[in-house]
C-alpha positions as CSV (number, residue, x, y, z in Angstrom):
1,M,-28.8,16.3,6.7
2,F,-27.1,13.1,5.7
3,K,-26.9,10.0,7.8
4,A,-24.0,7.6,7.7
5,R,-24.9,4.2,6.2
6,R,-24.3,1.1,8.2
7,V,-21.8,-1.3,6.6
8,V,-23.7,-4.4,5.6
9,G,-22.0,-7.6,4.5
10,N,-19.7,-10.4,5.5
11,R,-16.7,-9.1,7.4
12,K,-14.4,-11.6,5.7
13,R,-15.6,-10.6,2.3
14,I,-15.0,-6.9,3.0
15,L,-11.5,-7.6,4.4
16,R,-10.7,-9.7,1.4
17,K,-11.8,-6.9,-1.0
18,H,-9.7,-4.4,0.9
19,W,-6.7,-6.8,0.7
20,A,-7.3,-7.2,-3.1
21,I,-7.3,-3.5,-3.6
22,G,-4.0,-3.1,-1.7
23,R,-2.5,-6.0,-3.7
24,K,-3.5,-4.3,-7.0
25,M,-2.0,-1.0,-5.9
26,F,1.2,-2.7,-5.0
27,R,1.4,-4.7,-8.3
28,G,0.6,-1.6,-10.3
29,A,3.3,0.5,-8.6
30,V,6.0,-2.2,-8.9
31,G,5.0,-2.8,-12.6
32,S,5.3,0.9,-13.3
33,L,8.7,1.1,-11.7
34,K,10.0,-2.0,-13.5
35,H,8.8,-0.5,-16.8
36,E,11.0,2.5,-16.0
37,G,14.0,0.2,-15.2
38,I,13.8,0.7,-11.4
39,Y,13.9,-2.5,-9.3
40,L,13.1,-2.4,-5.6
41,T,15.0,-4.2,-2.8
42,N,13.1,-6.5,-0.4
43,T,13.1,-3.8,2.2
44,E,11.6,-1.2,-0.2
45,Q,9.0,-3.7,-1.3
46,E,7.9,-4.4,2.2
47,L,7.6,-0.7,2.9
48,L,5.5,-0.2,-0.2
49,R,3.4,-3.2,0.6
50,A,2.7,-1.9,4.1
51,Y,1.6,1.4,2.6
52,C,-0.7,-0.2,0.0
53,E,-2.3,-2.4,2.5
54,G,-3.0,0.5,4.8
55,R,-0.8,-0.6,7.7
56,I,1.1,2.7,7.6
57,T,0.1,6.3,6.6
58,E,1.5,8.3,3.7
59,D,3.5,10.4,6.2
60,E,5.0,7.4,7.8
61,Y,5.8,5.9,4.3
62,N,7.5,9.1,3.2
63,R,9.6,9.3,6.4
64,K,10.7,5.7,6.3
65,A,11.5,6.0,2.5
66,L,13.6,9.0,3.2
67,E,15.4,7.1,6.0
68,L,16.2,4.3,3.5
69,V,17.6,6.8,1.0
70,M,19.7,8.5,3.6
71,K,21.2,5.2,4.7
72,G,22.3,4.5,1.2
């Protein structure tokens, strides 16, 4: 049977690393979209940033993105 390991390390360092991963995800997604000729509005960027940083789930992201598309 496996036991869960205890997280060891500086809390600020762990949070900073998590933030950096979210930032890389966001920059990669925006870069890919720009390469395809798609530019996001500020509202769309904030929604994508919230998802990449883990503030909202994938289901919430999909629902809110659909709402933005339906508003036009």
